[in-house]
C-alpha positions in Angstrom: 84.4 89.1 51.6 83.0 87.2 55.2 84.7 88.8 58.0 86.5 86.0 59.7 84.5 84.5 63.1 86.1 85.0 66.0 87.3 82.4 68.5 85.1 80.5 70.7 84.4 82.3 73.9 85.5 78.3 75.3 88.6 78.6 73.2 89.7 82.2 74.5 88.8 81.5 78.2 91.7 78.6 78.0 94.3 81.2 77.0 94.1 83.2 80.5 96.0 82.2 83.7 94.2 79.3 85.7 94.9 81.4 89.0 91.3 83.2 87.6 88.3 81.4 88.4 86.9 79.3 85.6 83.9 82.1 85.4 85.8 85.2 85.7 88.0 84.0 82.9 84.7 83.6 80.5 83.6 86.7 81.5 86.6 88.2 80.2 86.4 86.0 77.0 83.4 87.7 76.5 83.9 91.2 77.1 86.9 90.8 74.5 84.8 89.5 71.8 82.3 92.1 72.1 84.7 94.8 72.2 86.1 93.4 68.9 82.6 93.2 67.5 82.6 97.3 68.3 85.5 97.8 67.1 86.6 95.6 64.0 90.8 96.7 64.5 90.3 95.2 68.1 91.6 91.5 67.9 89.9 89.3 70.3 93.1 87.3 71.3 95.1 90.1 72.5 92.3 92.0 74.2 91.7 88.7 76.1 95.2 88.5 77.2 95.5 92.1 78.3 91.7 91.9 80.6 93.6 88.8 81.9 96.7 90.3 82.7 95.2 93.3 84.0 92.8 91.4 86.2 95.8 89.1 87.3 97.9 91.7 88.5 95.5 93.4 90.3 94.7 90.2 92.4 96.0 90.4 95.9 99.0 88.5 96.9 102.1 88.7 99.0 105.0 91.1 97.8 108.2 91.8 99.3 108.6 95.4 100.2 112.4 96.5 99.4 111.5 100.3 99.6 112.2 100.9 103.1 108.9 102.9 103.5 107.7 100.8 106.6 104.0 101.7 106.7 103.3 101.5 102.6 99.9 102.4 102.2 100.1 100.7 98.9 101.0 97.5 100.5 98.9 97.4 103.4 100.4 99.7 105.7 101.7 97.9 109.2 102.4 94.2 108.7 101.4 91.8 111.2 103.4 89.0 113.1 102.9 85.3 112.4 100.8 84.9 115.9 98.7 87.9 115.4 97.9 86.9 111.9 97.1 83.4 113.4 94.7 84.8 115.6 93.1 86.8 112.9 92.9 83.8 110.9 91.4 81.5 113.6 88.9 84.1 114.5 87.8 84.3 110.6 87.9 80.3 110.3 86.2 79.5 113.1 83.5 80.2 115.5 84.2 82.6 118.3 82.7 84.2 121.3 82.4 87.3 119.4 79.1 88.4 121.2 78.6 85.9 123.6 79.3 85.8 127.5 80.4 82.9 128.2 80.5 83.1 131.8 76.2 82.9 131.7 75.6 82.7 127.9 74.1 85.7 127.4 74.7 88.4 124.8 78.3 90.1 125.4 79.6 92.8 123.8 82.2 92.5 121.0 84.5 94.8 122.1 84.6 94.1 125.9 88.1 92.8 126.2 89.5 95.5 123.5 87.9 98.0 125.8 89.4 97.2 128.7 93.0 96.9 126.8 92.5 100.5 125.9 91.8 101.6 128.7 94.4 100.0 130.7 97.1 101.2 128.3 96.1 104.5 127.9 94.2 105.8 131.2 91.0 106.6 129.5 87.7 106.2 131.0 85.9 104.1 127.8 87.3 103.3 124.6 85.2 102.3 121.0 86.7 100.9 117.8 85.4 101.5 114.0 87.0 100.3 111.0 89.5 103.0 110.4 90.5 106.5 111.6 88.1 108.4 109.2 85.4 106.8 110.5 86.1 107.4 114.0 86.2 111.2 112.9 82.9 110.9 111.0 81.1 109.3 113.9 82.3 111.6 116.3 81.0 114.6 114.3 78.0 113.3 113.2 76.9 112.3 116.9 78.4 115.6 118.4 78.4 118.4 115.8 75.9 117.7 113.3 73.9 120.9 112.5 76.5 122.9 114.9 79.5 124.8 114.0 83.0 123.3 114.9 86.5 125.4 114.8 89.4 124.4 113.0 92.9 125.8 111.9 93.4 126.5 108.5 96.7 124.9 108.8 94.8 121.6 110.2 92.4 121.1 107.3 94.4 118.1 105.9 94.0 116.1 102.9 95.6 112.1 102.8 95.9 109.6 100.4 92.2 108.5 98.5 91.2 112.3 98.3 90.0 112.3 101.6 89.6 116.1 102.9 88.4 116.9 106.2 86.3 119.8 105.0 84.2 117.4 102.7 84.0 115.0 105.7 83.1 117.5 108.0 80.2 118.5 105.5 78.9 115.2 105.3 77.8 115.0 108.9 76.3 118.2 108.6 78.7 120.3 110.7 79.4 123.3 110.0 83.3 123.8 109.4 84.7 127.7 110.7 87.8 128.2 109.6 90.3 130.0 112.1 93.7 131.5 111.8 96.1 131.1 108.2 97.5 128.4 106.9 100.8 129.1 108.7 99.8 130.7 112.0 97.2 130.3 114.0 96.7 131.3 117.7 94.5 130.7 120.6 92.4 134.2 120.2 91.8 133.2 116.7 89.4 129.8 118.1 88.6 132.1 121.2 87.2 134.4 118.4 85.1 131.5 116.5 83.2 130.5 119.7 79.4 131.2 119.9 76.1 129.8 120.8 76.5 127.4 117.9 79.9 125.7 119.0 79.8 122.0 119.3 83.3 121.1 120.2 86.8 122.2 119.2 88.7 120.1 117.0 92.5 119.6 116.9 93.9 117.7 114.2 97.6 116.5 113.8 99.1 117.3 110.7 100.8 113.7 110.4 101.3 113.7 106.6 103.0 117.0 106.5 105.0 120.0 108.6 104.6 123.8 108.2 108.1 125.4 109.2 109.2 129.0 109.0 107.5 131.5 109.6 104.8 129.4 111.6 102.5 129.1 114.5 100.1 126.7 116.0 97.8 127.0 119.3 99.1 123.7 121.1 97.1 121.2 122.5 97.2 122.1 126.0 95.7 125.8 125.0 92.8 124.3 122.7 91.9 122.2 125.9 91.7 124.9 128.4 89.6 127.1 125.8 87.2 124.5 125.4 87.0 123.2 128.7 86.4 127.2 129.8 83.4 127.5 127.8 82.1 124.0 128.5 82.7 122.1 124.9 84.5 119.1 124.3 88.3 119.2 123.5 88.5 116.4 120.5 92.0 115.6 119.0 92.5 113.5 116.2 96.1 112.0 116.8 95.9 110.1 113.3 99.4 108.1 113.5 98.6 106.4 117.0 101.5 106.6 118.9 100.3 105.1 122.2 103.2 106.5 124.4 105.8 109.3 123.6 108.0 107.5 126.5 107.8 104.4 124.1 108.5 102.4 127.3 108.2 99.1 125.2 111.5 99.9 123.1 114.9 99.3 125.0 116.9 102.6 125.5 115.7 106.0 125.0 113.0 107.4 122.6 113.9 107.1 119.2 114.9 110.6 117.6 112.8 110.4 114.7 109.6 110.5 116.8 110.5 114.0 118.0 107.3 116.1 117.9 104.7 113.2 117.7 101.7 113.3 120.0 101.3 110.4 122.2 97.8 108.9 123.2 98.6 109.1 126.9 100.2 112.4 126.8 96.8 113.7 124.9 94.6 112.6 127.5 96.9 113.4 130.4 96.8 117.1 129.0 92.8 116.6 129.2 91.4 116.0 125.9 87.9 114.6 126.0 88.5 112.5 122.7 91.1 111.0 121.0 91.1 109.2 118.1 94.1 107.6 116.0 94.6 104.7 113.3 95.6 101.2 114.3 97.7 100.2 111.1 100.4 103.3 111.9 102.2 103.9 114.5 100.4 101.3 116.8 101.6 98.8 114.1 98.2 96.5 114.0 95.6 95.9 111.7 93.1 98.6 109.7 91.1 100.5 112.7 89.9 103.6 114.1 90.2 103.8 117.8 88.8 106.6 120.2 89.5 106.9 123.7 88.4 109.2 126.5 85.4 110.5 128.2 83.1 107.5 129.4 80.3 110.0 128.9 80.9 110.8 125.4 82.2 107.6 124.1 79.3 106.2 125.6 77.0 108.6 123.1 79.1 107.4 120.2 78.4 103.6 121.0 74.4 104.4 121.1 74.8 106.3 117.8 72.8 104.3 114.9 76.3 105.2 112.7 78.6 103.0 114.7 77.1 99.4 113.6 77.6 100.6 110.5 81.1 101.4 111.0 82.3 98.5 113.0 85.1 96.5 112.8 84.8 92.4 112.0 85.7 89.5 114.5 89.1 88.7 112.7 90.0 92.7 112.7 89.2 92.7 116.5 91.4 89.3 116.9 94.5 91.0 115.6 94.0 94.4 117.7 93.7 92.4 120.8 96.8 90.9 119.8 98.5 93.7 119.1 97.0 95.8 122.4 98.4 92.4 124.3 102.2 93.0 123.3 102.1 96.4 124.6 100.5 95.7 127.7 103.3 92.8 128.4 105.8 95.0 127.1 106.4 93.0 123.9 105.7 95.2 121.4 109.4 95.9 120.1 108.5 92.6 118.8 105.8 93.9 116.4 107.2 94.3 112.7 106.8 98.1 112.6 109.3 98.6 115.7 111.5 95.5 115.0 112.0 97.1 111.3 112.2 100.9 112.5 114.5 99.9 115.4 116.6 97.8 113.3 120.3 98.6 113.9 122.7 99.9 110.7 125.4 97.2 111.8 122.8 94.5 111.4 121.3 96.0 108.1 124.9 96.2 106.8 125.6 92.3 107.8 122.4 91.5 106.1 123.1 93.9 102.6 126.6 92.6 102.4 125.2 89.3 101.9 123.0 90.1 99.4 125.0 91.8 97.2 128.1 89.7 97.9 130.9 90.2 95.1 128.1 91.4 92.1 129.3 94.4 89.7 127.0 97.3 89.2 125.5 96.8 93.0 127.1 98.5 95.8 126.1 99.6 99.5 125.3 103.1 100.3 124.2 105.2 103.1 120.5 105.8 103.1 117.5 106.5 104.8 113.9 104.9 105.5 111.0 105.9 106.2 107.9 105.8 108.4 105.6 106.4 105.6 101.4 106.4 105.7 101.1 109.9 107.0 103.0 109.3 109.7 106.3 111.5 111.5 106.7 113.5 107.9 110.1 114.6 107.4 111.5 111.7 109.4 114.2 109.6 108.3 116.0 106.6 109.9 119.7 106.3 108.8 120.8 102.9 107.2 122.5 101.5 104.5 121.0 100.6 101.4 122.0 98.7 98.1 121.9 100.7 95.0 122.1 99.1 91.6 123.7 102.0 89.5 121.5 103.2 86.1 119.0 99.8 86.6 116.1 102.6 88.3 113.6 102.2 85.2 114.4 98.9 83.4 114.7 96.9 86.9 111.6 98.6 89.0 108.9 97.2 86.4 110.8 93.7 86.1 110.8 93.2 89.6 107.4 94.1 89.7 106.6 91.4 87.7 108.6 88.8 89.4 107.4 86.2 91.5 106.9 87.3 94.1 106.7 90.6 92.7 109.7 92.7 94.7 109.0 96.5 94.7 112.2 98.6 95.7 112.4 102.6 95.1 114.2 105.0 92.0 116.4 107.3 92.6 118.2 109.6 89.6 118.1 106.4 87.1 119.5 103.9 89.8 117.6 101.1 91.7 117.7 101.4 95.6 116.9 98.7 97.8 116.1 99.0 101.4 116.5 95.4 103.3 115.1 97.4 106.5 111.8 96.5 105.3 112.6 93.0 104.3 111.8 90.1 105.7 115.2 88.3 106.5 114.0 85.2 104.8 113.4 86.8 101.6 116.7 88.0 101.7 117.7 85.2 99.2 114.7 85.9 96.6 116.2 89.6 96.4 119.7 88.7 95.9 118.3 86.4 92.9 117.0 89.0 91.5 120.1 91.1 92.1 122.1 88.8 90.2 119.8 88.5 87.2 119.8 92.8 86.8 123.6 92.7 87.1 124.2 90.3 84.7 121.4 91.6 82.0 
């Protein structure tokens, strides 16, 4: 008996969502037919639909973050407000003076304005921006320490999401890592004993995504800086999260308690660090970027390094960073989504939660906590009310992901937890409709 012919490529491609480009739909259909030919148990129609559903789900689109994790790495970290997003969109969709000096028509530097803002805000001599903080550290080590040694505390040999490991990055730059101290205790004498003629710099790394507590000790930044300078080598600080100033002068009232222990960029430079690097999309609340501030001669050397061009930011990202830094310079940073969410009062959250829950049976408002996320301020919690849907964690978590728009909540002991701190107020109604469906089913 002759095996039935599979449906035509054209017929299969018409089964796929039109949101996928026509060329991609054809490619999916061909892949499904080829798979069915290699394995007769595979149904080409079902395989086409499976592949199409997978690609459609992976296509980037807006989601509603109801997890309470403000800087959610899986959801893009710091959201930008509409004004900043528009600055980035304008830079991407129109010609700009990215590398043109409008005063005399000569070629200009793409970061001149950003550098001025960063120096004014931090007190640094100079600044440089690359595409993320891993790139900032990579460039610094490549330019300053390749072929030489750099002591690092064992308690600071960080690993972050995506399998980034500090020892691996250092090795890729040709830097020889010298581990000092132990995982839980590193003293300044451990650094001192590691310094020799091959030492290029002393590197201090802020463990922004974990805490070592209990029987623990670390050499503080000031001690490492003093030791480095006594041996005429630079002190480099990877501050990671990027809290611009420990005093948070852009916020009304005292510095939030959940920021305790988080190093400020201003204070790190004031302590004498020669270079400080940090992320743009964490506690700065801006776009993805790796920002380096500090000594003018050292930054100039980084700028001249050939790797710098391979790591630079694009024009739209720089436009978003400019607008973010302007908000700090104008003391308007409290309006950035990061800070407006983090400082939202429990009373405001409670009022919103009551409107969303209404009189639904099965949903209740309980005391909970939000987190900063993205490896920032680990262990800190921002207390506030959250919505609990009892017994619906496993069922609703997946169904809400498949909603339009998708809504991401969190699961806790079989319950679904909805935290409106990270939900835009104009999306509350969408969350309320999903809650009503959950409580009816």
